[in-house]
Rosetta silent file (secondary structure, phi, psi, omega in degrees, C-alpha in Angstrom):
SEQUENCE: MTEHPTRSDQDLAYFDERRSAEVVAARNGAAADARTAEVLGTLVRHLHAGIREAAVTPEEWLAAIQFLTRTGQICTDWRQEFILLSDILGVSMLVDAINHHRPDGATENTVLGPFYVPDAPRYANGENICLDGKGEPMLVRGRVIDGEGRPVPGATLDVWATNDDGFYDVQQQDVQPANNLRGVFTAEADGGYWFRTVKPRFYPIPDDGPVGELLRALDRSVNRPAHLHFIVTAPGYDRVVTHIFMPDCDYLPTDAVFGVKSSLIAQTEHVDDAAEAKRVGLPNPFWRVDWDFVLVPTA
SCORE:     score description
SCORE:     0.000 S_00000001
   1 L     0.000  131.577 -178.512  -48.296  -12.418  -25.057 S_00000001
   2 L   -75.530  129.189  176.372  -44.730  -13.731  -25.298 S_00000001
   3 L   -86.783  130.740  179.268  -42.063  -11.042  -25.737 S_00000001
   4 L   -96.649  138.629  179.272  -39.405  -11.925  -28.266 S_00000001
   5 L   -63.068  144.168  176.138  -35.863  -10.715  -27.728 S_00000001
   6 L   -73.109  168.159  178.302  -34.625   -7.960  -29.984 S_00000001
   7 H   -58.014  -40.072  179.828  -31.680   -8.491  -32.312 S_00000001
   8 H   -61.516  -45.489 -179.526  -29.513   -6.566  -29.817 S_00000001
   9 H   -60.816  -42.378 -178.558  -30.632   -8.823  -26.960 S_00000001
  10 H   -63.570  -38.562 -179.790  -29.908  -11.914  -29.038 S_00000001
  11 H   -59.944  -29.237 -176.638  -26.386  -10.660  -29.824 S_00000001
  12 L  -103.332    6.743 -176.715  -25.674  -10.500  -26.067 S_00000001
  13 L   -75.333  -28.945 -174.296  -27.474  -13.708  -25.075 S_00000001
  14 L  -125.260  156.309 -175.102  -24.493  -15.972  -25.627 S_00000001
  15 L   -58.825  136.242  178.179  -20.811  -15.671  -24.898 S_00000001
  16 L  -139.818  117.611 -176.560  -18.732  -13.650  -27.334 S_00000001
  17 H   -54.793  -39.988 -174.633  -15.021  -13.208  -26.701 S_00000001
  18 H   -70.942  -28.186 -174.811  -14.985   -9.774  -28.313 S_00000001
  19 H  -122.511   32.774 -172.556  -17.937   -8.451  -26.239 S_00000001
  20 H   -56.340  -43.526 -179.549  -17.512  -10.528  -23.094 S_00000001
  21 H   -66.480  -36.199  177.257  -17.987   -7.678  -20.612 S_00000001
  22 H   -66.761  -36.456  177.607  -21.142   -6.547  -22.430 S_00000001
  23 H   -61.843  -43.247  179.361  -22.529  -10.083  -22.271 S_00000001
  24 H   -63.065  -46.758 -178.554  -22.000  -10.116  -18.509 S_00000001
  25 H   -62.930  -32.609 -177.367  -23.684   -6.709  -18.042 S_00000001
  26 H   -69.181  -15.200  179.055  -26.622   -7.771  -20.159 S_00000001
  27 L   -78.559  -12.818  179.829  -27.528  -10.480  -17.638 S_00000001
  28 L   -64.992  140.515  178.932  -28.508   -7.874  -15.064 S_00000001
  29 L   -83.140  171.138 -177.724  -32.239   -7.713  -14.468 S_00000001
  30 L   -64.634  -26.632 -177.517  -34.501   -4.703  -14.693 S_00000001
  31 L   -94.671   11.705  179.907  -34.678   -4.502  -10.868 S_00000001
  32 L   -59.974  144.643  174.375  -30.873   -4.496  -10.395 S_00000001
  33 L   -65.401  128.771 -172.100  -29.514   -1.915   -7.985 S_00000001
  34 H   -62.798  -45.242 -176.194  -28.250    0.879  -10.174 S_00000001
  35 H   -69.921  -39.975  177.658  -25.070    1.714   -8.254 S_00000001
  36 H   -60.739  -43.873 -179.194  -24.081   -1.963   -7.859 S_00000001
  37 H   -65.057  -38.170  179.922  -24.564   -2.498  -11.592 S_00000001
  38 H   -65.883  -49.205 -177.516  -22.526    0.615  -12.384 S_00000001
  39 H   -66.410  -48.202 -177.971  -19.587   -0.252  -10.164 S_00000001
  40 H   -65.760  -36.758  177.165  -19.518   -3.930  -11.009 S_00000001
  41 H   -61.633  -41.610  177.462  -19.927   -3.215  -14.707 S_00000001
  42 H   -63.012  -46.356  179.771  -16.912   -0.914  -14.663 S_00000001
  43 H   -62.555  -41.753  179.796  -14.809   -3.458  -12.781 S_00000001
  44 H   -62.999  -42.415  179.723  -15.856   -6.278  -15.115 S_00000001
  45 H   -59.161  -46.340 -178.467  -14.933   -4.212  -18.207 S_00000001
  46 H   -70.986  -36.797  178.086  -11.459   -3.519  -16.881 S_00000001
  47 H   -63.248  -47.710  179.592  -10.986   -7.062  -15.609 S_00000001
  48 H   -62.588  -40.819  179.066  -11.908   -8.570  -18.936 S_00000001
  49 H   -62.396  -41.911  179.446   -9.725   -6.063  -20.776 S_00000001
  50 H   -64.972  -43.157  179.109   -6.775   -6.890  -18.518 S_00000001
  51 H   -64.209  -38.610  179.627   -7.184  -10.658  -18.956 S_00000001
  52 H   -67.002  -45.223 -177.348   -7.455  -10.213  -22.718 S_00000001
  53 H   -63.877  -42.488 -179.029   -4.402   -7.940  -22.846 S_00000001
  54 H   -84.230   -5.379 -177.864   -2.218  -10.218  -20.706 S_00000001
  55 L    49.116   54.668 -179.090   -3.548  -13.379  -22.428 S_00000001
  56 L   -60.859  133.833  178.899   -4.013  -15.067  -19.073 S_00000001
  57 L   -87.320  161.415  175.163   -3.816  -18.863  -19.211 S_00000001
  58 H   -56.558  -36.675  178.635   -6.157  -21.234  -17.406 S_00000001
  59 H   -65.393  -40.121  178.708   -3.280  -22.246  -15.131 S_00000001
  60 H   -67.245  -39.388 -178.922   -2.586  -18.612  -14.235 S_00000001
  61 H   -68.546  -38.668  176.967   -6.276  -17.899  -13.568 S_00000001
  62 H   -63.264  -40.892  176.936   -6.510  -20.961  -11.321 S_00000001
  63 H   -60.746  -38.972  178.458   -3.430  -19.760   -9.426 S_00000001
  64 H   -64.713  -41.998  178.106   -5.153  -16.393   -8.960 S_00000001
  65 H   -62.963  -41.558  179.384   -8.282  -18.075   -7.612 S_00000001
  66 H   -65.217  -38.860  177.112   -6.190  -20.175   -5.252 S_00000001
  67 H   -60.833  -46.394  179.711   -4.395  -17.013   -4.091 S_00000001
  68 H   -66.192  -34.962  176.570   -7.690  -15.299   -3.278 S_00000001
  69 H   -62.003  -45.602 -178.847   -8.925  -18.447   -1.533 S_00000001
  70 H   -69.438  -31.395  176.792   -5.851  -18.486    0.713 S_00000001
  71 H   -62.680  -43.593  176.709   -6.239  -14.753    1.311 S_00000001
  72 H   -68.411  -36.629 -176.036   -9.710  -15.385    2.741 S_00000001
  73 H   -67.907  -29.375 -177.014   -8.665  -18.433    4.722 S_00000001
  74 L   -84.199  -10.216 -179.366   -5.952  -16.547    6.634 S_00000001
  75 L   -67.968  143.730  176.518   -8.341  -13.762    7.768 S_00000001
  76 L  -136.730 -173.561  177.071   -9.268  -13.703   11.445 S_00000001
  77 L   -62.067  -26.691 -177.366  -11.031  -11.267   13.802 S_00000001
  78 L  -115.986   -6.331  178.084   -7.829   -9.236   14.046 S_00000001
  79 L  -122.132  121.642 -178.623   -6.115   -9.942   10.726 S_00000001
  80 L  -118.456   92.160 -173.464   -7.721   -8.805    7.489 S_00000001
  81 H   -69.574  -26.514  179.427   -5.613  -10.067    4.610 S_00000001
  82 H   -70.798  -36.021  173.284   -8.009   -8.653    1.997 S_00000001
  83 H   -63.588  -41.896  178.325   -7.483   -5.118    3.393 S_00000001
  84 H   -61.177  -42.251  177.166   -3.750   -5.751    3.231 S_00000001
  85 H   -60.241  -46.861  176.616   -4.146   -6.842   -0.390 S_00000001
  86 H   -57.001  -40.289  179.820   -6.100   -3.679   -1.149 S_00000001
  87 H   -63.334  -47.227 -172.956   -3.337   -1.692    0.531 S_00000001
  88 H   -77.303  -13.829  174.501   -0.392   -3.172   -1.365 S_00000001
  89 L   -90.392   -1.852  179.434   -2.246   -2.738   -4.699 S_00000001
  90 L    80.802    1.953 -175.750   -2.657    0.972   -3.980 S_00000001
  91 H   -71.571  -41.539 -179.795   -6.426    0.656   -4.036 S_00000001
  92 H   -59.376  -43.186  178.776   -6.980    1.728   -0.411 S_00000001
  93 H   -68.426  -35.816 -179.279   -5.073    4.938   -1.010 S_00000001
  94 H   -67.278  -46.258 -179.941   -6.869    5.619   -4.305 S_00000001
  95 H   -61.984  -40.624  177.872  -10.342    5.167   -2.747 S_00000001
  96 H   -63.148  -45.349 -175.095   -9.283    7.438    0.134 S_00000001
  97 H   -63.951  -44.462 -176.489   -7.809   10.060   -2.180 S_00000001
  98 H   -72.571  -11.626  179.487  -10.813   10.409   -4.517 S_00000001
  99 L  -104.008    0.704 -177.767  -13.104   10.820   -1.520 S_00000001
 100 L  -136.633   53.566  173.872  -11.023   13.423    0.358 S_00000001
 101 L   -73.496  128.469 -178.047  -10.178   16.220   -1.984 S_00000001
 102 L  -131.726  158.849  177.771   -9.183   19.267    0.083 S_00000001
 103 L   -62.763  155.879  175.536   -7.937   22.756   -0.627 S_00000001
 104 L   -53.660  137.403  177.214   -4.175   23.384   -0.949 S_00000001
 105 L    93.067  -17.457  176.013   -2.598   23.691    2.475 S_00000001
 106 L   -76.812  150.590 -179.689   -5.160   21.528    4.265 S_00000001
 107 L   -66.760  130.229 -176.497   -3.828   18.381    5.932 S_00000001
 108 L   -83.620  152.926  173.641   -4.111   15.443    3.556 S_00000001
 109 L   -81.240  161.554  164.970   -5.571   12.055    4.409 S_00000001
 110 L  -148.980 -175.460 -172.778   -3.864    8.713    4.201 S_00000001
 111 L   -66.250  147.853  177.680   -4.858    5.129    5.049 S_00000001
 112 L   -70.459  -40.070 -175.350   -6.192    4.269    8.477 S_00000001
 113 L    84.758  162.642 -173.507   -4.289    1.008    8.745 S_00000001
 114 L   -87.592    0.315 -171.484   -5.379   -2.169   10.493 S_00000001
 115 L  -113.151   16.284  173.799   -4.147   -1.358   14.001 S_00000001
 116 L   -71.526  137.234  177.593   -6.350    1.496   15.069 S_00000001
 117 L  -126.414  121.011 -178.782   -8.135    0.791   18.393 S_00000001
 118 L   -70.910  163.783  175.355  -11.008    3.046   19.507 S_00000001
 119 L    63.248   40.363  173.872  -11.356    4.392   23.028 S_00000001
 120 L   -67.069  160.740 -179.200   -7.660    4.873   23.744 S_00000001
 121 L   -61.419  143.498  175.167   -6.825    6.553   27.078 S_00000001
 122 E   -88.505  137.320 -177.964   -7.313   10.295   27.283 S_00000001
 123 L  -124.811  152.815  168.605   -4.243   12.303   28.307 S_00000001
 124 L   -78.295  151.871  177.508   -3.611   15.869   29.309 S_00000001
 125 L   -56.398  137.079 -179.750   -1.298   17.761   26.951 S_00000001
 126 L    98.489  -13.405 -179.933    2.339   17.043   27.797 S_00000001
 127 L   -75.921  166.806 -173.674    1.869   13.509   29.060 S_00000001
 128 E  -105.641  123.904 -179.407    3.890   10.573   27.816 S_00000001
 129 L   -95.354   -1.520  176.089    2.217    7.796   25.832 S_00000001
 130 L   -84.034  113.957 -174.828    5.282    5.519   25.785 S_00000001
 131 L  -103.008  -12.662 -178.386    4.643    2.948   28.470 S_00000001
 132 L  -100.697   -4.896  176.021    7.406    0.421   27.767 S_00000001
 133 L    71.954   10.606 -179.882   10.323    2.856   28.001 S_00000001
 134 L   -94.944  146.285  172.897   11.849    1.762   24.732 S_00000001
 135 L   104.249  169.527  179.675   13.152    4.086   22.041 S_00000001
 136 L   -82.654  124.533 -176.230   14.573    7.519   21.519 S_00000001
 137 E   -59.671  144.463 -179.112   12.474   10.166   23.368 S_00000001
 138 E  -145.952  139.212  175.715   10.543   12.557   21.197 S_00000001
 139 E  -104.839  127.560  174.104    8.379   15.637   21.748 S_00000001
 140 E  -113.445  129.808 -179.218    5.512   16.244   19.308 S_00000001
 141 E  -149.368  158.596  178.969    3.871   19.615   19.393 S_00000001
 142 E   167.213 -159.558 -178.116    1.817   21.941   17.208 S_00000001
 143 E  -133.898  156.447  168.604   -1.605   23.441   16.647 S_00000001
 144 E  -109.099  120.952 -173.565   -4.912   22.507   15.112 S_00000001
 145 E  -134.644  168.306  173.982   -6.018   25.397   12.911 S_00000001
 146 E   -95.789 -176.896 -177.434   -8.379   26.182   10.050 S_00000001
 147 L   -64.584  -16.858  177.672   -7.385   27.299    6.551 S_00000001
 148 L   -95.176    2.853 -178.601   -7.144   30.908    7.731 S_00000001
 149 L    83.639    9.149  178.388   -4.745   30.034   10.549 S_00000001
 150 L   -84.027  142.204 -177.440   -7.363   30.415   13.253 S_00000001
 151 E   -65.690  150.543  172.590   -7.203   27.972   16.171 S_00000001
 152 L  -115.501   83.309 -177.675   -9.673   25.103   16.488 S_00000001
 153 L   -67.056  148.306  179.164   -9.904   24.765   20.264 S_00000001
 154 L    80.713   -0.636  176.855  -11.265   21.498   21.602 S_00000001
 155 L   -61.084  145.387 -179.803  -10.201   19.482   18.561 S_00000001
 156 E  -102.765  131.461  177.477   -9.505   15.844   19.419 S_00000001
 157 E  -117.747  113.204  178.830   -6.229   14.198   18.380 S_00000001
 158 E  -101.821  116.280 -173.981   -6.194   10.360   18.515 S_00000001
 159 E  -122.513  144.956  173.949   -2.604    9.103   18.083 S_00000001
 160 E  -153.109  155.056 -175.881   -1.052    5.644   17.871 S_00000001
 161 L  -160.657  169.596  172.923    2.313    4.169   16.832 S_00000001
 162 L   -81.065  162.130  170.923    4.607    1.177   17.030 S_00000001
 163 L   -83.180 -175.746 -173.923    7.130    0.677   19.745 S_00000001
 164 L   -68.317  -14.255  176.547   10.864    0.706   19.166 S_00000001
 165 L   -88.365   -4.041  178.127   10.726   -2.991   18.117 S_00000001
 166 L    85.473   28.621  178.291    8.349   -2.102   15.259 S_00000001
 167 L  -128.278  144.226  169.185    5.162   -3.605   16.705 S_00000001
 168 L   -79.917  156.520 -178.079    1.815   -2.185   17.770 S_00000001
 169 H   -57.020  -36.555 -177.626    0.587   -3.151   21.243 S_00000001
 170 H   -69.783  -15.789  177.154   -2.204   -5.288   19.807 S_00000001
 171 H   -85.412  -17.554 -176.733    0.387   -7.365   18.001 S_00000001
 172 L  -134.118   57.881 -173.165    2.237   -8.091   21.258 S_00000001
 173 L   -65.848  -18.932  177.886   -0.481   -8.318   23.856 S_00000001
 174 L   -97.069    1.029 -176.372    1.730  -10.574   26.014 S_00000001
 175 L  -119.701  -50.617 -176.491    4.766   -8.298   25.674 S_00000001
 176 L   -92.444  151.983  172.821    3.715   -4.653   25.553 S_00000001
 177 L   -63.294  146.680  177.189    1.582   -2.814   28.107 S_00000001
 178 L   -58.564  137.258 -179.449   -2.011   -2.320   26.984 S_00000001
 179 L    63.146   27.775  173.013   -2.464    0.943   25.059 S_00000001
 180 L   -63.608  131.599  177.249    1.284    1.460   24.712 S_00000001
 181 L    59.624   36.627  171.580    1.889    4.431   22.421 S_00000001
 182 E  -130.007  143.062  175.634   -1.799    5.245   22.149 S_00000001
 183 E  -173.499  160.016  177.465   -3.559    8.306   23.452 S_00000001
 184 E  -120.756  127.510 -179.709   -6.222   10.943   22.878 S_00000001
 185 E  -122.264  160.306 -177.824   -5.412   14.621   23.371 S_00000001
 186 E  -121.829  128.988  177.693   -7.496   17.812   23.217 S_00000001
 187 L   -67.312  141.725 -176.779   -6.355   21.026   21.580 S_00000001
 188 L   -82.880 -173.875 -175.022   -6.201   23.991   23.935 S_00000001
 189 L   -57.997  -34.825 -179.618   -7.715   27.469   23.455 S_00000001
 190 L   -89.882    8.944 -176.804   -4.975   28.477   21.019 S_00000001
 191 L    84.497   -3.972 -172.876   -5.318   25.182   19.145 S_00000001
 192 E   -73.757  149.315  173.035   -2.118   23.936   20.711 S_00000001
 193 E  -146.032  155.609  170.196   -1.308   20.335   21.618 S_00000001
 194 E  -163.528  148.912  179.177    1.836   18.540   22.720 S_00000001
 195 E  -155.212  161.134  176.975    2.799   15.161   24.029 S_00000001
 196 E  -102.745  142.091 -179.021    5.827   13.000   24.748 S_00000001
 197 E  -155.287 -155.931  171.931    6.517    9.753   22.931 S_00000001
 198 E  -128.812  155.797 -178.706    9.408    8.010   21.202 S_00000001
 199 L   -63.215  123.882 -179.345   10.673    8.361   17.667 S_00000001
 200 L   -68.969  162.015  177.630    8.822    5.821   15.501 S_00000001
 201 L  -130.223  163.487  177.980   10.681    3.321   13.375 S_00000001
 202 L   -65.931  162.765  177.023    9.922    1.442   10.207 S_00000001
 203 E  -157.689  153.798  178.783    8.229   -1.950   10.400 S_00000001
 204 E   -84.347  145.451  169.401    7.161   -4.732    8.031 S_00000001
 205 L   -71.780  160.527  177.144    3.527   -5.374    7.230 S_00000001
 206 L   -55.435  117.478 -172.995    2.400   -8.945    8.030 S_00000001
 207 L  -122.706   19.567 -179.096    4.194  -10.920    5.333 S_00000001
 208 L   -97.321   15.915 -179.880    3.663  -14.529    6.367 S_00000001
 209 L  -126.381 -165.071 -179.155    0.557  -14.933    4.161 S_00000001
 210 H   -56.450  -38.150 -179.276   -0.463  -14.661    0.518 S_00000001
 211 H   -64.129  -41.890  177.383    0.153  -10.909    0.400 S_00000001
 212 H   -62.218  -40.261  177.413    3.730  -11.378    1.568 S_00000001
 213 H   -60.361  -40.826 -179.087    4.226  -14.053   -1.083 S_00000001
 214 H   -65.117  -42.620  179.255    2.956  -11.672   -3.746 S_00000001
 215 H   -64.297  -38.580  178.217    5.320   -8.866   -2.646 S_00000001
 216 H   -67.370  -36.498  177.452    8.292  -11.218   -2.742 S_00000001
 217 H   -63.208  -28.653 -178.936    7.271  -12.413   -6.221 S_00000001
 218 L   -95.087    0.179 -178.294    7.280   -8.760   -7.297 S_00000001
 219 L    57.635   45.736  179.457   10.573   -7.990   -5.494 S_00000001
 220 L  -110.630  152.917  178.223    8.875   -5.282   -3.468 S_00000001
 221 L   -66.516  144.235  174.592    9.590   -4.031    0.046 S_00000001
 222 L   -98.155    2.385 -170.743    7.345   -5.285    2.861 S_00000001
 223 E   -94.700  145.930  170.192    8.257   -2.292    5.043 S_00000001
 224 E  -102.993  136.133  178.361    6.275    0.772    6.039 S_00000001
 225 L   -67.514  159.273 -176.866    8.329    3.913    6.739 S_00000001
 226 L   -61.721  133.460 -177.832    8.455    5.319   10.264 S_00000001
 227 E  -161.882  163.885  167.548    5.351    7.307   11.119 S_00000001
 228 E  -111.196  137.777  175.612    2.809    8.361   13.692 S_00000001
 229 E   -90.618  144.383  175.737   -0.888    7.798   13.068 S_00000001
 230 E  -139.579  142.772  159.185   -3.450   10.570   13.810 S_00000001
 231 E  -122.021  122.720 -178.174   -7.184   11.009   13.624 S_00000001
 232 E  -116.975  125.614 -177.766   -8.088   14.653   14.126 S_00000001
 233 E  -134.608  151.420  173.156  -11.712   15.670   14.644 S_00000001
 234 L  -160.113  143.541  178.982  -13.626   18.772   15.623 S_00000001
 235 L   -55.037  131.021  178.167  -17.303   19.739   15.342 S_00000001
 236 L    87.963    0.599 -178.510  -18.002   21.449   11.995 S_00000001
 237 E  -128.034  152.185  175.797  -14.797   20.184   10.329 S_00000001
 238 L   -61.808  139.393  175.296  -13.906   17.212    8.141 S_00000001
 239 L   -70.938  132.622  178.674  -12.383   14.303   10.005 S_00000001
 240 E  -109.206  124.727  173.064   -8.718   13.845    9.132 S_00000001
 241 E  -114.713  116.756 -168.850   -7.105   10.413    9.129 S_00000001
 242 E  -154.424  178.528  174.638   -3.430   10.811    8.461 S_00000001
 243 E  -125.939  160.430  162.596    0.202   10.060    9.289 S_00000001
 244 E  -117.535  121.454 -178.633    3.287   12.091   10.144 S_00000001
 245 E   -97.712  144.032  177.646    6.295   10.492    8.470 S_00000001
 246 L   -80.282  130.197 -171.513    9.890   10.721    9.718 S_00000001
 247 L   -72.271  -15.974 -175.437   12.080   12.388    7.084 S_00000001
 248 L   -99.059   14.010 -177.507   15.196   10.246    7.631 S_00000001
 249 L   -85.267  131.793 -177.873   13.534    6.896    6.976 S_00000001
 250 L   -67.278  -18.953 -172.528   14.964    4.906    4.046 S_00000001
 251 L   -96.195    9.873  177.751   11.561    3.405    3.209 S_00000001
 252 H   -56.728  -43.251 -177.275    9.723    6.623    2.367 S_00000001
 253 H   -81.197   -4.846 -173.632    9.930    6.017   -1.419 S_00000001
 254 H  -128.148   26.459 -179.049    9.053    2.318   -1.134 S_00000001
 255 L   -50.894  126.491 -174.671    6.151    2.246    1.364 S_00000001
 256 L   -61.432  -25.609 -177.060    4.483   -1.150    0.952 S_00000001
 257 L  -115.283   12.457  173.381    0.990    0.429    1.092 S_00000001
 258 L    62.961   28.289 -174.346    1.659    3.712   -0.773 S_00000001
 259 L   -80.242  -11.709 -174.203    0.648    5.797    2.222 S_00000001
 260 L   -81.154  130.591  167.410    3.315    8.511    1.872 S_00000001
 261 L  -122.305  143.560 -172.811    2.431   11.909    0.505 S_00000001
 262 H   -57.390  -31.971 -176.947    5.106   14.612    0.272 S_00000001
 263 H   -72.334  -11.180 -177.067    2.984   16.985    2.378 S_00000001
 264 H  -102.550    5.575  177.319    2.989   14.511    5.263 S_00000001
 265 E   -87.223  117.906 -176.451    6.766   14.226    5.701 S_00000001
 266 L   -81.784  172.755  168.506    7.716   16.109    8.850 S_00000001
 267 L  -110.927  131.147  178.314   10.923   17.815    9.796 S_00000001
 268 E  -110.305  149.846  178.918   12.619   16.521   12.951 S_00000001
 269 E  -125.953  129.707  176.954   15.094   18.303   15.164 S_00000001
 270 E   -90.123  109.961 -174.180   17.621   16.561   17.407 S_00000001
 271 E   -97.516  122.058  174.944   17.709   18.648   20.543 S_00000001
 272 L  -119.216   81.664 -172.772   20.770   18.469   22.790 S_00000001
 273 L  -148.264  101.650 -174.119   19.865   20.909   25.526 S_00000001
 274 H   -60.240  -37.375 -178.775   19.730   19.670   29.097 S_00000001
 275 H   -68.828  -42.146  178.016   17.684   22.635   30.343 S_00000001
 276 H   -66.431  -40.517  178.941   15.077   22.251   27.582 S_00000001
 277 H   -59.486  -43.089  179.700   14.956   18.478   28.151 S_00000001
 278 H   -65.135  -38.111 -177.308   14.264   19.067   31.833 S_00000001
 279 H   -65.635  -36.026 -177.352   11.581   21.638   31.027 S_00000001
 280 H   -95.905   -1.536  175.014    9.645   19.234   28.798 S_00000001
 281 L    78.116   33.572  178.643   10.265   16.199   30.994 S_00000001
 282 L  -126.161  153.925  172.974   12.409   14.152   28.616 S_00000001
 283 L   -63.777  156.681  177.686   15.927   12.748   28.812 S_00000001
 284 L  -104.907  134.059   -2.283   18.606   14.685   27.008 S_00000001
 285 L   -81.075  171.553  178.235   19.091   14.532   24.047 S_00000001
 286 E  -147.677  166.032  175.724   15.663   14.130   22.443 S_00000001
 287 E   -95.390  152.019  176.810   13.884   14.550   19.135 S_00000001
 288 E  -136.805  137.884  176.158   11.293   17.274   18.412 S_00000001
 289 E  -126.198  125.998  173.668    8.614   17.503   15.781 S_00000001
 290 E  -104.579  122.362 -175.672    6.524   20.632   15.166 S_00000001
 291 L  -147.824  120.307  175.236    3.360   19.825   13.215 S_00000001
 292 L   -98.254  138.920  173.710    0.204   21.794   12.602 S_00000001
 293 E  -101.042  127.407 -178.295   -3.022   20.143   11.441 S_00000001
 294 E  -110.461  112.587 -176.288   -5.081   22.287    9.059 S_00000001
 295 E   -96.987  156.072  175.736   -8.788   21.368    9.020 S_00000001
 296 L  -119.565  146.529 -178.441  -11.459   22.321    6.513 S_00000001
 297 E   -63.294  150.429  176.194  -15.121   22.987    7.346 S_00000001
 298 L   -65.304  134.793 -177.624  -17.610   20.256    6.687 S_00000001
 299 L   -67.325    0.000    0.000  -19.302   20.835    3.320 S_00000001
């Protein structure tokens, strides 16, 4: 027996400007994946509402399609322009934030970034991860603790940063030593860690593609403020992916990828003490950062 569409089905069978998002959702079949339909339906509703509100012209929509086409075309095995687009639209940070709610006082997450490399060299506490000798020397030290201030011995700290020219080693494989400014450290019995490095500096995100064009059209900065990347892990605790930002960087309020949170801005100390410099194995003067990571138990 042939089933005849209901009045409601007929209303959504053909395009209707006023109910365009509903018409799209109504095309989903009975066997549609529920979560896919939910997420896509939400995005379509907001997309249609935005296009309607801005009264987008055919020429503007074609330009948007061409922009996305060029975004895909510039992607390679090491360059992901779509992630960069997600970053500069604040979407990467939003997705990260809604999935990493933590109690007050716990170390907050921020974006991973495109330049993380797994299996960096392991170092003993106190060793120097700067292999090219560039930059102002800096000592980073602190503890990995839980919310009650108790040490988390054996926690792993994976750190990476740009060199003093503002590039990661993977961006300059013919210039920088391999694994320059990368290293993995292990917290000691008291949760303590420390290592030598150089003070990070700001750097521009890759701006020679469609994303860079978009930022220039919006009169926005392409720079990321000076920071160190960290991934901190320990059995039984949530994995933390975060940054430590330098407080004297002019680009803190205009980070191109919205990665700055006020709780992640460190305090730096400029140490001019020859005896202390000798003790920690750095030239005098040097910078010092004290930073504790506060982990929360896995739910």
